[in-house]
TIMI-2910 file (N, C-alpha, C, CB; in pm, 1 decimal, decimal comma, always signed):
<rs>
+----------+----------+----------+----------+----------+----------+----------+----------+----------+----------+----------+----------+------+
!      n_x !      n_y !      n_z !     ca_x !     ca_y !     ca_z !      c_x !      c_y !      c_z !     cb_x !     cb_y !     cb_z ! resn !
+----------+----------+----------+----------+----------+----------+----------+----------+----------+----------+----------+----------+------+
!  +3348,8 !  +3637,2 !  +3031,4 !  +3228,1 !  +3600,7 !  +2959,6 !  +3140,9 !  +3725,7 !  +2942,8 !  +3151,0 !  +3487,9 !  +3034,3 !  Met !
!  +3090,7 !  +3743,7 !  +2822,3 !  +3004,6 !  +3857,9 !  +2794,3 !  +2865,3 !  +3835,6 !  +2851,0 !  +2996,9 !  +3883,7 !  +2643,8 !  Leu !
!  +2802,3 !  +3943,3 !  +2897,3 !  +2664,7 !  +3927,0 !  +2946,6 !  +2570,3 !  +3892,4 !  +2831,8 !  +2616,8 !  +4055,7 !  +3018,0 !  Pro !
!  +2460,7 !  +3826,5 !  +2863,3 !  +2360,7 !  +3791,2 !  +2761,9 !  +2275,2 !  +3913,2 !  +2730,1 !  +2271,5 !  +3673,2 !  +2810,1 !  Arg !
!  +2228,6 !  +3920,0 !  +2606,7 !  +2142,7 !  +4029,8 !  +2565,9 !  +2007,9 !  +4017,5 !  +2635,3 !  +2125,3 !  +4031,9 !  +2412,9 !  Phe !
!  +1961,1 !  +4126,4 !  +2690,8 !  +1829,6 !  +4131,4 !  +2754,1 !  +1743,6 !  +4233,3 !  +2680,4 !  +1841,2 !  +4167,5 !  +2905,4 !  Ser !
!  +1641,7 !  +4184,7 !  +2608,7 !  +1551,9 !  +4274,4 !  +2536,3 !  +1487,9 !  +4373,2 !  +2632,9 !  +1443,3 !  +4194,3 !  +2461,1 !  Tyr !
!  +1440,3 !  +4324,9 !  +2746,7 !  +1372,1 !  +4411,2 !  +2844,6 !  +1463,5 !  +4524,3 !  +2891,2 !  +1325,2 !  +4328,4 !  +2965,9 !  Ala !
!  +1588,1 !  +4492,6 !  +2919,1 !  +1682,7 !  +4595,0 !  +2963,6 !  +1719,7 !  +4691,1 !  +2850,6 !  +1808,9 !  +4529,3 !  +3019,1 !  Glu !
!  +1734,7 !  +4637,5 !  +2731,2 !  +1775,9 !  +4720,9 !  +2617,6 !  +1671,4 !  +4825,7 !  +2581,4 !  +1804,0 !  +4633,7 !  +2496,7 !  Ala !
!  +1544,3 !  +4793,1 !  +2602,6 !  +1438,3 !  +4883,2 !  +2558,0 !  +1351,8 !  +4937,2 !  +2671,4 !  +1351,4 !  +4812,7 !  +2459,4 !  Phe !
!  +1397,1 !  +4924,0 !  +2795,2 !  +1315,8 !  +4971,9 !  +2907,2 !  +1299,3 !  +5123,7 !  +2908,5 !  +1377,3 !  +4927,2 !  +3037,5 !  Asp !
!  +1386,9 !  +5195,4 !  +2843,2 !  +1372,4 !  +5341,6 !  +2838,2 !  +1265,5 !  +5386,5 !  +2738,9 !  +1505,2 !  +5405,7 !  +2801,9 !  Arg !
!  +1212,8 !  +5292,8 !  +2662,7 !  +1099,7 !  +5324,7 !  +2575,8 !   +969,4 !  +5330,9 !  +2654,8 !  +1088,2 !  +5221,3 !  +2463,6 !  Asn !
!   +969,7 !  +5270,2 !  +2774,5 !   +848,3 !  +5269,4 !  +2855,9 !   +816,4 !  +5412,2 !  +2897,7 !   +864,5 !  +5177,2 !  +2980,8 !  Leu !
!   +694,2 !  +5447,4 !  +2882,5 !   +650,7 !  +5586,3 !  +2895,8 !   +606,2 !  +5635,5 !  +2759,3 !   +764,4 !  +5676,6 !  +2953,5 !  Gly !
!   +686,2 !  +5603,2 !  +2658,7 !   +642,9 !  +5626,1 !  +2520,0 !   +549,3 !  +5513,6 !  +2480,1 !   +765,3 !  +5634,3 !  +2421,8 !  Trp !
!   +583,9 !  +5394,3 !  +2526,4 !   +504,1 !  +5274,5 !  +2501,3 !   +475,1 !  +5207,4 !  +2634,2 !   +577,1 !  +5176,6 !  +2404,3 !  Phe !
!   +364,4 !  +5134,5 !  +2641,3 !   +338,2 !  +5050,5 !  +2757,5 !   +423,9 !  +4924,4 !  +2744,6 !   +185,3 !  +5014,9 !  +2769,3 !  Thr !
!   +434,3 !  +4846,5 !  +2850,4 !   +510,6 !  +4721,3 !  +2842,2 !   +449,1 !  +4628,3 !  +2737,7 !   +515,4 !  +4651,2 !  +2980,2 !  Glu !
!   +318,0 !  +4625,4 !  +2730,7 !   +249,8 !  +4541,3 !  +2632,7 !   +279,2 !  +4588,1 !  +2489,5 !    +98,3 !  +4541,9 !  +2658,6 !  Gln !
!   +278,0 !  +4717,8 !  +2466,1 !   +309,2 !  +4770,8 !  +2333,2 !   +454,3 !  +4742,4 !  +2295,9 !   +282,0 !  +4921,8 !  +2327,8 !  Glu !
!   +545,5 !  +4755,2 !  +2393,0 !   +687,1 !  +4726,7 !  +2365,8 !   +705,2 !  +4580,0 !  +2328,1 !   +774,8 !  +4761,6 !  +2488,8 !  Gln !
!   +640,4 !  +4492,2 !  +2399,9 !   +648,7 !  +4349,1 !  +2368,2 !   +590,6 !  +4321,3 !  +2230,2 !   +574,8 !  +4265,4 !  +2474,5 !  Gln !
!   +485,2 !  +4392,2 !  +2195,1 !   +423,9 !  +4376,9 !  +2063,5 !   +522,4 !  +4415,9 !  +1953,3 !   +296,2 !  +4462,1 !  +2053,5 !  Ser !
!   +598,5 !  +4523,9 !  +1975,1 !   +698,9 !  +4565,6 !  +1876,0 !   +803,5 !  +4456,8 !  +1854,5 !   +767,4 !  +4696,0 !  +1920,4 !  Leu !
!   +843,6 !  +4391,2 !  +1961,7 !   +944,2 !  +4285,5 !  +1951,7 !   +898,2 !  +4175,3 !  +1857,1 !   +974,2 !  +4226,9 !  +2090,1 !  Lys !
!   +770,2 !  +4147,5 !  +1858,3 !   +717,6 !  +4035,8 !  +1781,4 !   +672,8 !  +4072,8 !  +1639,9 !   +603,3 !  +3975,6 !  +1854,6 !  Asp !
!   +679,6 !  +4200,1 !  +1603,5 !   +635,7 !  +4244,7 !  +1470,5 !   +742,5 !  +4218,2 !  +1365,1 !   +600,9 !  +4394,1 !  +1472,9 !  Lys !
!   +698,6 !  +4198,6 !  +1241,9 !   +787,3 !  +4191,8 !  +1126,4 !   +752,6 !  +4309,6 !  +1037,0 !   +773,5 !  +4054,7 !  +1049,7 !  Thr !
!   +854,0 !  +4386,0 !   +997,1 !   +834,0 !  +4504,4 !   +913,4 !   +906,2 !  +4483,4 !   +780,5 !   +885,5 !  +4633,9 !   +985,1 !  Val !
!   +838,0 !  +4512,3 !   +671,3 !   +898,0 !  +4505,4 !   +537,9 !   +940,5 !  +4645,8 !   +495,9 !   +798,2 !  +4443,9 !   +434,0 !  Ala !
!  +1062,3 !  +4656,4 !   +441,9 !  +1113,7 !  +4784,0 !   +392,7 !  +1164,9 !  +4762,8 !   +250,6 !  +1227,1 !  +4840,0 !   +486,0 !  Ile !
!  +1110,5 !  +4841,7 !   +159,0 !  +1154,3 !  +4835,8 !    +19,5 !  +1248,3 !  +4951,9 !     -5,7 !  +1033,0 !  +4839,6 !    -78,9 !  Ala !
!  +1375,6 !  +4921,8 !    -26,3 !  +1475,6 !  +5024,6 !    -52,6 !  +1552,1 !  +5061,1 !    +72,7 !  +1410,3 !  +5147,9 !   -110,6 !  Gly !
!  +1682,9 !  +5057,1 !    +65,4 !  +1767,5 !  +5088,0 !   +180,4 !  +1853,1 !  +5211,1 !   +155,8 !  +1856,2 !  +4969,6 !   +213,8 !  Met !
!  +1805,8 !  +5299,2 !    +71,1 !  +1876,7 !  +5425,0 !    +46,8 !  +1856,4 !  +5519,7 !   +164,3 !  +1828,4 !  +5491,1 !    -84,6 !  Gly !
!  +1850,6 !  +5647,5 !   +135,9 !  +1841,9 !  +5748,7 !   +240,7 !  +1722,0 !  +5735,1 !   +331,3 !  +1840,1 !  +5882,2 !   +179,7 !  Gly !
!  +1607,0 !  +5699,5 !   +278,7 !  +1486,0 !  +5690,3 !   +359,8 !  +1473,3 !  +5553,1 !   +426,2 !  +1362,8 !  +5718,5 !   +274,0 !  Val !
!  +1484,9 !  +5446,1 !   +350,2 !  +1468,8 !  +5311,6 !   +405,1 !  +1568,2 !  +5280,0 !   +515,1 !  +1482,1 !  +5210,3 !   +295,9 !  Gly !
!  +1693,1 !  +5320,6 !   +497,4 !  +1795,2 !  +5294,5 !   +597,8 !  +1767,9 !  +5366,3 !   +728,5 !  +1929,9 !  +5334,6 !   +545,6 !  Gly !
!  +1720,8 !  +5490,2 !   +719,7 !  +1687,9 !  +5566,6 !   +840,4 !  +1569,7 !  +5502,2 !   +912,1 !  +1655,8 !  +5714,3 !   +805,2 !  Val !
!  +1469,7 !  +5459,4 !   +836,5 !  +1354,4 !  +5393,1 !   +898,3 !  +1396,9 !  +5262,8 !   +965,2 !  +1244,9 !  +5365,6 !   +793,3 !  His !
!  +1485,0 !  +5187,2 !   +901,7 !  +1534,4 !  +5063,7 !   +962,0 !  +1599,9 !  +5092,2 !  +1097,0 !  +1634,2 !  +4994,0 !   +867,8 !  Leu !
!  +1690,9 !  +5187,7 !  +1101,6 !  +1758,8 !  +5219,0 !  +1227,1 !  +1661,5 !  +5265,3 !  +1334,9 !  +1864,3 !  +5325,6 !  +1204,1 !  Leu !
!  +1566,2 !  +5347,8 !  +1297,7 !  +1467,8 !  +5396,2 !  +1394,5 !  +1385,6 !  +5280,5 !  +1450,8 !  +1375,2 !  +5500,3 !  +1329,6 !  Thr !
!  +1339,0 !  +5192,5 !  +1364,5 !  +1258,0 !  +5079,7 !  +1409,5 !  +1337,8 !  +4983,1 !  +1496,5 !  +1200,7 !  +5005,8 !  +1290,0 !  Leu !
!  +1464,9 !  +4961,2 !  +1463,3 !  +1551,0 !  +4876,3 !  +1546,5 !  +1565,7 !  +4938,5 !  +1685,1 !  +1690,7 !  +4856,9 !  +1480,5 !  Val !
!  +1587,9 !  +5068,6 !  +1690,2 !  +1603,6 !  +5136,8 !  +1819,3 !  +1474,9 !  +5138,8 !  +1900,1 !  +1651,5 !  +5278,7 !  +1797,5 !  Arg !
!  +1360,5 !  +5124,7 !  +1833,1 !  +1232,9 !  +5115,7 !  +1903,9 !  +1206,1 !  +4974,6 !  +1955,6 !  +1119,4 !  +5159,4 !  +1812,6 !  Leu !
!  +1280,1 !  +4876,4 !  +1902,6 !  +1266,1 !  +4740,3 !  +1952,3 !  +1210,1 !  +4639,2 !  +1854,6 !  +1181,7 !  +4741,8 !  +2069,6 !  Gly !
!  +1182,4 !  +4680,9 !  +1731,2 !  +1138,6 !  +4584,7 !  +1630,1 !  +1257,4 !  +4493,3 !  +1600,2 !  +1086,7 !  +4657,0 !  +1499,0 !  Val !
!  +1233,5 !  +4362,6 !  +1593,3 !  +1346,9 !  +4271,4 !  +1578,1 !  +1341,6 !  +4182,8 !  +1454,4 !  +1356,3 !  +4185,3 !  +1697,9 !  Ser !
!  +1237,1 !  +4194,1 !  +1374,0 !  +1227,4 !  +4111,3 !  +1253,5 !  +1198,3 !  +4200,5 !  +1133,7 !  +1117,3 !  +4002,3 !  +1268,9 !  Lys !
!  +1274,7 !  +4178,9 !  +1026,5 !  +1260,5 !  +4262,0 !   +906,8 !  +1265,8 !  +4177,4 !   +781,2 !  +1369,3 !  +4368,9 !   +902,2 !  Phe !
!  +1200,2 !  +4225,1 !   +679,4 !  +1212,8 !  +4174,8 !   +541,9 !  +1256,4 !  +4296,1 !   +461,2 !  +1075,6 !  +4109,6 !   +485,7 !  Arg !
!  +1377,5 !  +4289,3 !   +409,0 !  +1436,2 !  +4405,1 !   +340,6 !  +1462,9 !  +4369,0 !   +195,1 !  +1567,7 !  +4451,1 !   +410,7 !  Ile !
!  +1424,7 !  +4458,6 !   +105,4 !  +1447,8 !  +4436,4 !    -37,3 !  +1508,8 !  +4561,6 !    -98,5 !  +1315,9 !  +4398,6 !   -109,8 !  Ala !
!  +1615,1 !  +4543,0 !   -172,5 !  +1678,6 !  +4652,7 !   -245,0 !  +1759,0 !  +4590,6 !   -357,4 !  +1769,2 !  +4740,8 !   -151,0 !  Asp !
!  +1735,4 !  +4634,1 !   -479,1 !  +1801,4 !  +4573,6 !   -594,9 !  +1935,8 !  +4637,3 !   -626,9 !  +1712,0 !  +4583,3 !   -715,1 !  Leu !
!  +1974,7 !  +4740,2 !   -552,9 !  +2098,4 !  +4812,0 !   -579,4 !  +2212,3 !  +4752,5 !   -496,9 !  +2081,8 !  +4962,1 !   -548,6 !  Asp !
!  +2333,7 !  +4802,1 !   -520,0 !  +2448,8 !  +4762,4 !   -438,8 !  +2514,8 !  +4888,2 !   -383,9 !  +2550,6 !  +4677,3 !   -522,0 !  Ser !
!  +2598,4 !  +4870,3 !   -281,7 !  +2665,8 !  +4984,2 !   -219,6 !  +2767,1 !  +5046,1 !   -315,2 !  +2735,1 !  +4941,1 !    -89,7 !  Phe !
!  +2768,4 !  +5180,1 !   -321,9 !  +2861,3 !  +5253,9 !   -406,4 !  +2918,9 !  +5370,6 !   -327,1 !  +2791,3 !  +5304,0 !   -535,7 !  Glu !
!  +3042,7 !  +5406,1 !   -354,6 !  +3107,7 !  +5516,6 !   -284,2 !  +3026,5 !  +5645,9 !   -296,3 !  +3249,4 !  +5538,2 !   -338,9 !  Val !
!  +2971,4 !  +5672,1 !   -412,4 !  +2898,1 !  +5797,5 !   -435,0 !  +2774,6 !  +5810,4 !   -346,0 !  +2856,6 !  +5807,4 !   -580,7 !  Ala !
!  +2729,1 !  +5699,7 !   -287,6 !  +2609,2 !  +5703,0 !   -205,1 !  +2637,0 !  +5679,0 !    -56,2 !  +2511,7 !  +5600,3 !   -254,9 !  Asn !
!  +2763,0 !  +5681,5 !    -14,0 !  +2796,5 !  +5653,2 !   +125,6 !  +2723,5 !  +5745,0 !   +223,4 !  +2945,7 !  +5665,9 !   +146,2 !  Phe !
!  +2700,3 !  +5868,8 !   +183,7 !  +2638,3 !  +5964,3 !   +275,4 !  +2494,2 !  +5929,0 !   +308,5 !  +2643,8 !  +6102,7 !   +216,6 !  Asn !
!  +2433,5 !  +5836,2 !   +236,6 !  +2292,6 !  +5806,3 !   +261,8 !  +2261,1 !  +5658,0 !   +273,1 !  +2209,9 !  +5864,9 !   +153,7 !  Arg !
!  +2359,4 !  +5571,7 !   +265,4 !  +2334,0 !  +5428,4 !   +269,9 !  +2382,0 !  +5368,5 !   +402,0 !  +2402,5 !  +5358,5 !   +152,1 !  Gln !
!  +2286,0 !  +5325,4 !   +483,7 !  +2320,4 !  +5257,1 !   +607,9 !  +2388,9 !  +5126,0 !   +572,3 !  +2193,7 !  +5232,5 !   +696,8 !  Val !
!  +2500,6 !  +5097,4 !   +632,7 !  +2572,9 !  +4973,7 !   +605,2 !  +2679,7 !  +4987,8 !   +499,3 !  +2477,6 !  +4868,3 !   +564,0 !  Gly !
!  +2692,0 !  +5106,4 !   +439,8 !  +2792,1 !  +5126,9 !   +335,6 !  +2929,1 !  +5150,4 !   +397,8 !  +2753,1 !  +5245,3 !   +245,4 !  Ala !
!  +3023,9 !  +5066,8 !   +362,5 !  +3163,3 !  +5078,0 !   +407,4 !  +3251,1 !  +5030,8 !   +291,9 !  +3190,2 !  +4993,2 !   +539,4 !  Met !
!  +3376,6 !  +5058,2 !   +299,9 !  +3465,8 !  +5012,2 !   +193,7 !  +3457,5 !  +4860,0 !   +179,7 !  +3611,4 !  +5056,1 !   +222,2 !  Met !
!  +3437,3 !  +4789,9 !   +289,9 !  +3431,2 !  +4643,6 !   +284,0 !  +3301,5 !  +4590,7 !   +221,8 !  +3446,7 !  +4587,0 !   +422,9 !  Ser !
!  +3199,7 !  +4677,3 !   +206,0 !  +3073,8 !  +4631,4 !   +147,0 !  +3052,4 !  +4681,9 !     +4,7 !  +2958,3 !  +4675,1 !   +233,1 !  Thr !
!  +3151,4 !  +4751,6 !    -51,3 !  +3137,3 !  +4801,2 !   -188,9 !  +3099,8 !  +4688,7 !   -284,4 !  +3267,4 !  +4868,0 !   -235,5 !  Leu !
!  +3010,3 !  +4716,8 !   -371,1 !  +2954,7 !  +4627,1 !   -474,1 !  +2873,1 !  +4510,5 !   -416,5 !  +3067,4 !  +4571,6 !   -559,0 !  Thr !
!  +2861,0 !  +4504,2 !   -284,4 !  +2775,4 !  +4401,5 !   -223,4 !  +2630,8 !  +4442,3 !   -236,6 !  +2811,7 !  +4379,1 !    -74,7 !  Ser !
!  +2541,5 !  +4345,8 !   -250,7 !  +2399,8 !  +4380,1 !   -253,2 !  +2359,4 !  +4443,1 !   -119,5 !  +2313,6 !  +4254,5 !   -282,9 !  Pro !
!  +2264,5 !  +4538,1 !   -124,7 !  +2218,0 !  +4602,0 !     -1,3 !  +2128,0 !  +4511,3 !    +79,5 !  +2145,0 !  +4730,2 !    -33,1 !  Arg !
!  +2074,1 !  +4408,3 !    +20,7 !  +1992,8 !  +4312,9 !    +96,6 !  +2029,8 !  +4172,3 !    +49,2 !  +1838,2 !  +4340,7 !    +78,1 !  Ser !
!  +2016,6 !  +4079,6 !   +140,0 !  +2050,1 !  +3939,1 !   +109,0 !  +1935,0 !  +3850,9 !   +146,5 !  +2178,1 !  +3893,5 !   +182,5 !  Lys !
+----------+----------+----------+----------+----------+----------+----------+----------+----------+----------+----------+----------+------+
</rs>
C-alpha cells in the first residue's frame, strides 16, 4: 500500500522561507495563469513547488513539437491537445 500524501511533510522544507501560517495560506490560495508557454508553465511549476494547490489555467493554444522546449506538459502523447482543459 502506498503512503498517503502529507501536505505538511511535502512542504516542510519551505519553513524558514515561510512561516507555518504563511505555508498554510499558500495551500488555500487559488492562482490564475493566462498562457502556459515558456513563462506561464515555469510560474505554474514554481507555485506548485511552493505549495499552492489550486489553479485556474487558460491557454487557447495546443501542444506542438516546435514548442516542446518551452511548454510544460508537452509530450508526444499530448500533441494537438489543448494546453488547458
